[in-house]
N, C-alpha and C positions, 0 to 999 in steps of 0.2 A: 504357479506364478503368480508374481503381487502384484500388486494396483501399478499403475503409470507413476501415482502419484499421490501422497498424502498430505493432509492438512491439519495443519498444528498451529497451536495459539500459543504466540509469543506472549513472553512479559514485557515489562519497561527494558529490564535487565537486556532483552535481547534486539535491540532495535535495531542495533546495528550488522545484524546480520541482512536485514533490506537494503541496506546503504548502495551497495551494487547495481542493485534495480532503478532506483530515486534518480542515484546519479546516470545512467541509462536515459531514463525518463527526462531528465534537463538537456540530455546533447540532442535528442529527438524535438525537442522543444526549438532548442538553438536550427537546427534542422529545420525546422516548419517557419519560422518568421526572418529566415534569412537574414536577418541582421535590422527587419525593421523594427524589433523593440528590442531592447536589453535585455540579456540574460545574465544572470547570477553565474558565476562559476561554478562548477558540478561541486567543488568542494564548500563556499558557501552557501551554496541551497540546500546542499545537506545539515549541515549546522543548522540553519534558519527551519528549517522541515523537520528536521529530529526532537528539536526542542518544542515545536508544537506535538511531536504522537507520544513524546514525552508525558506534557499535560493534557491530553485526550487520555490517555492509558492511565494517569493519576487519580482522574473525577474518579475512575472507578465504572464512568459508564459505558465504554470502549471497549472494544478488543481487536487484536493484531490477528489475523490470521493467514498462514502461511502455505503454502505448496510447496513440497519436497520430493525430488526425483525418488521412487522407489517406496521405500517404508522403514529410512534412515530419518529420523524426526530430528537427529544436526546436523543432516547433509543441508547446503547452500541452499537457499530458497530461489523457486526458480519464479514464483509468482506471490502477491502478499495482496492482502486488503484489511482499509479500516473499516469497523463497522461502529456504529455509536446508537447509543438509545437518550435521546433528549425531553426534556417538556415538548409539550405542541408548541405551535403554532397561533400569535394572537390572533388574525383575523381567517385560518382556516378550522373549521370543525371537523378534525380528523382524529379524536380522541387524544385522552391524556398523554399517550407518551408516540411519540414517532420515532422513526430506523432512520439514520442517515450514512449512507454509504461512502464513505470520505474517500478512498484512493481505491484502485483495484491495477495494478501492475504487473505483469506476465515478463520475462526476458523475451526480446524481440525473437529469438527462435523459434520460441515456442508459438507464438501469434501468429509466427507470417506461415507455417505451415498452417495451419489453423487444425493444430489440436489442444487450441483452448479455447474455450470458450469462454465471454464474462458478458 
């Protein structure tokens, strides 16, 4: 029996594979704020975030990891994370470099049924 999910590293040329997940997050944000805050359209928000993802990945200090169902690395991701390593902060003495967990997103159906922990 194969693994329920496989974690793969995505390159900058593959960022659009996570667009549906990010757009789902925008819809969730719209639901949460119920009109109290302006929310971009899903497409406009994705173009904004896509640019940031490409910048972060282009710096060479960030990685995009995606969870795909089964062992098919080309399958549509059901979750993803952006992880970065940056120079340390000015005030806090936490070492020369720090890791930053930029984003972790799962398809709602996986998160709601408790099959995913982040």
